N, C-alpha and C positions, 0 to 999 in steps of 0.2 A: 814648069810645074815641078814642085819638089815632092819627094816621097816622104809621107809622115812617119814611116817606120825606118829607122836608121839601120843600115846593114852592118852587122858585126860578124867577126869570125867565130865567136863563141856566144851561145845564148846564155842569158842570165839564169842562175839556178832558180828552181821553182820554190814556192812557199812550201814548208814541210807538210801542211795539211793537204795541199794539192798533190804533192809528190806521193803521199800515202795512198790517196785515191787512185793515182795513176798506177802504182804498184799493184793494188788490188785488182784493177781492171785488166792489167797485163796477165796476172795470175789466173783470173777468171777466163780470159781468152785462151790461155794455154790449156786449162783443164777442159773447157768445153770443146776446144779443137781436138784434144786427145780422145775424148769420148766419141766425138763425131767420126774420127778416124777409125776407132775400134769398131763402131757400128758399120761403117763402109766395108771394113775388112771381113766382118762376120757375114754380111750379105754376100760379098764376093765369094767367100769360101763356100757358103751354102749353095750358090748357083753353080760353082765349079763341081762340087760334090754331086749335086743332082744331075748335072749334065754328064758326068763320067760314070755314073752308076748304071749298071746293066739292068734292064727290067727283068723281074723274076716271075712275071705272069705268063711268059711264053712256055709252052710245054717242051720238055726236053725230048729230043729225038732218041737219046740213048738212055732208056729207063732201066734201072737196075733194081733187082729185088734185094733189099737189104736184110729182111728178116721174114721168116715164114712162121705161121702159127696155124693150129688146127682148131676149128670151131665145131662144137658138138651140137647136134640137133636131135630131137626125139626120133625114134624109129617110126617109119611110116609117114613122116611129115613131108609135105610138098612145099617147096620154096615158091612163094607168090611174088615177092619183090625184094630188092635190095637197094639201099641208099648208102653211098659212101662219100666221105669227105676227109679232110686232113685230120679230123678229131676222132674218127672211128667209122663204124659200120652198123647199119640197122637192117635186120633181117625180119621179113614178115613170112611166117610159116602157117600152113593149114595142116592141122593135126588130123590123124585118122578118125577121131571121134567127131569131126566137123568144126571144132573150135579153132580160133586163130590165135597164134602166139607171136608176139613181137619181142625180139631180142636186140639189145643194144650192146655192142662191143666197143672197147677202146681201140686205139691204133695198134696195140700189141696183140689183139685178139682176146683179151680178157673180158669175160661177161660182166657188164656193169649192171644192167637192169633187165627184167623179164616181165612182160605184160601179157596176161591171158585175156582174150576176148571170147566170152562164152555166150551163146545164144540162149535166152530164157523163154 
């Protein structure tokens, strides 16, 4: 049995049109491979960053007071409730005349808004 394709040490050069298509395909392969490699690196770096990041939701055992401020409330007022978060503080006060006053302060103690609740 004879082999229909003769063995040669060197292949014949391709047709110029086929060679141009081959060059375009090699370039496309390199560009898409590079983009894929960048994507894999970005995902890998994101996983490593997330894995090494310490959670910030745990309360700190060593709480330090960084700033102090003084809040003013009317004379004779009784504090009914307080609500605090990282953005500020809300005070609910009962005044001596029976009305309710709600004060909203920012995280530095500055009065932002004041609401009066008066019974009619």
